[in-house]
C-alpha positions, -999 to 999 in steps of 0.1 A, spaced: -389 519 692 -412 550 701 -445 567 680 -451 601 691 -473 618 674 -471 657 662 -494 691 675 -499 683 634 -531 666 624 -516 652 594 -489 642 606 -471 607 624 -434 607 637 -425 570 643 -386 570 658 -360 537 662 -336 539 696 -310 513 694 -281 517 694 -271 495 657 -299 518 637 -296 550 623 -319 576 638 -353 575 616 -378 603 610 -408 589 593 -434 619 581 -475 603 569 -497 622 543 -520 611 519 -515 574 522 -472 582 520 -443 580 539 -415 602 536 -389 578 549 -351 600 549 -366 623 523 -378 591 496 -416 585 491 -428 549 503 -461 530 499 -477 523 536 -479 486 526 -438 488 520 -435 509 553 -455 483 570 -432 455 557 -398 472 570 -414 477 597 -413 444 609 -383 435 586 -373 460 617 -388 438 643 -376 410 629 -340 414 637 -343 432 672 -364 398 678 -337 375 662 -307 401 670 -293 378 701 -308 340 693 -299 339 651 -268 315 638 -251 342 631 -252 375 660 -261 352 693 -234 363 717 -214 343 740 -189 340 767 -164 321 744 -135 302 764 -106 284 754 -95 260 780 -59 247 773 -51 218 791 -25 193 804 -3 178 786 2 150 812 -18 121 796 -29 108 828 -51 139 835 -72 132 807 -106 142 805 -117 116 783 -103 89 810 -132 72 835 -123 84 864 -105 120 858 -142 124 837 -166 112 866 -142 131 900 -127 162 882 -146 173 847 -179 159 852 -193 178 881 -183 215 872 -198 210 837 -229 201 855 -229 233 876 -228 249 843 -259 229 831 -280 227 862 -282 268 852 -304 261 824 -336 252 816 -350 220 798 -309 208 800 -319 176 801 -321 181 761 -280 185 763 -273 159 737 -233 141 731 -212 133 701 -184 116 702 -152 105 680 -135 76 693 -111 45 679 -92 13 687 -66 -6 675 -71 -35 655 -40 -54 641 -48 -63 597 -30 -76 578 -21 -58 547 -34 -81 510 -10 -59 489 21 -74 513 6 -101 539 22 -72 566 1 -66 598 -5 -34 603 -22 -17 633 -58 0 623 -80 22 640 -117 11 637 -144 40 649 -163 28 678 -198 34 669 -219 53 698 -250 59 692 -271 87 703 -252 99 738 -268 118 764 -263 139 799 -263 110 821 -239 82 834 -249 57 809 -237 75 783 -206 87 806 -193 53 810 -202 45 774 -180 72 760 -152 77 785 -123 49 779 -108 26 808 -78 22 792 -63 46 767 -41 20 755 -65 -1 739 -89 33 723 -84 68 711 -101 94 722 -103 119 687 -129 145 697 -166 149 728 -190 179 713 -223 188 732 -253 211 727 -279 220 747 -307 221 737 -293 190 713 -286 200 679 -321 185 664 -336 205 690 -319 240 681 -323 230 639 -357 232 644 -361 263 666 -333 281 643 -313 294 671 -280 282 684 -272 262 720 -273 277 750 -247 262 758 -220 244 737 -190 220 751 -157 207 727 -127 184 737 -101 177 711 -72 156 714 -43 172 705 -18 139 700 -27 122 665 -36 85 667 4 70 671 12 94 701 39 109 682 35 145 685 46 171 707 25 188 724 24 220 743 -13 215 756 -22 179 757 -64 187 755 -78 223 739 -117 227 754 -134 252 737 -168 266 764 -196 288 755 -217 301 775 -253 327 755 -254 357 770 -283 361 769 -291 325 792 -277 346 826 -257 315 835 -220 324 855 -201 298 843 -167 321 847 -158 312 879 -169 277 878 -143 274 850 -112 292 866 -122 270 901 -122 237 873 -91 248 859 -74 246 892 -84 214 901 -71 201 867 -38 219 870 -46 236 836 -24 252 810 -44 282 807 -85 296 807 -90 328 792 -122 345 778 -140 366 753 -169 377 737 -181 361 702 -210 355 681 -220 319 673 -212 322 639 -193 353 625 -157 348 618 -133 379 635 -98 383 632 -84 399 673 -42 412 670 -25 374 665 -57 356 669 -77 345 640 -113 328 642 -121 311 603 -151 299 614 -188 299 638 -177 289 679 -186 248 670 -158 248 645 -129 260 669 -101 235 669 -67 249 679 -47 252 645 -54 277 625 -64 303 652 -36 319 656 -6 334 643 19 304 647 17 270 648 4 270 688 25 231 693 50 247 678 56 282 705 68 280 737 32 279 755 44 311 779 50 332 745 14 332 740 -3 364 739 -39 359 752 -42 398 762 -52 425 756 -82 398 732 -82 377 763 -94 375 793 -68 350 819 -89 329 842 -64 310 851 -33 309 841 -8 278 852 22 280 875 
């Protein structure tokens, strides 16, 4: 935004120089201002300038428009390589995610929530038959520390079922208070159902979103992680936090925090041969399984 006076004492010009705003010339005379040939009062001008300033300062921080490096990680279908297994998490996943989190200030405000279940044998009151019931395990508030990691990861997958992991940095309550989405968001979803009967092209689905304004270098870290865990593929594109979008054969009808593998491609991802997925030119491929 550039303010400058003309040679004529009765005129004052304001020029807005932003690529996403039209250039506006304001002319001030006798207590009124002309905006694109429309007469407005000085108070209305002040309101317009205030609104304009708010848009400029919030353009990359509000819930809709904040811009992210948006990564999708399609995990190995080998169940023994799952990230929710404690040994895998501690040695293969946590160090890389920690290297990303350590690049932002106040990463001690990171919050985690996890859905996992334990199997229980129950008897139906209707026909007195035994059945398997999956009871949710209440984990309480989780942070980025060893105590929380020990609580949510799984030692024996035969006894517990992991469904989903979600990380916000800062935690969602802080984001709500500040009215801005997180610097870093990570989610991991189990692509297999409770009874493990479904055939899958990839065993887990990861979403990693890094705010552009945070200046975090994550691409090389996630490339190394993908190689380490032999992921099927890891891709990245720019995306805004709360704006649905369609590009090529890819569909995102919700915000980043509600991105799951179902309904993001023109066909069911698990019904296709994974090698036939068309990533480019929509995505930059940073890793692909050989």
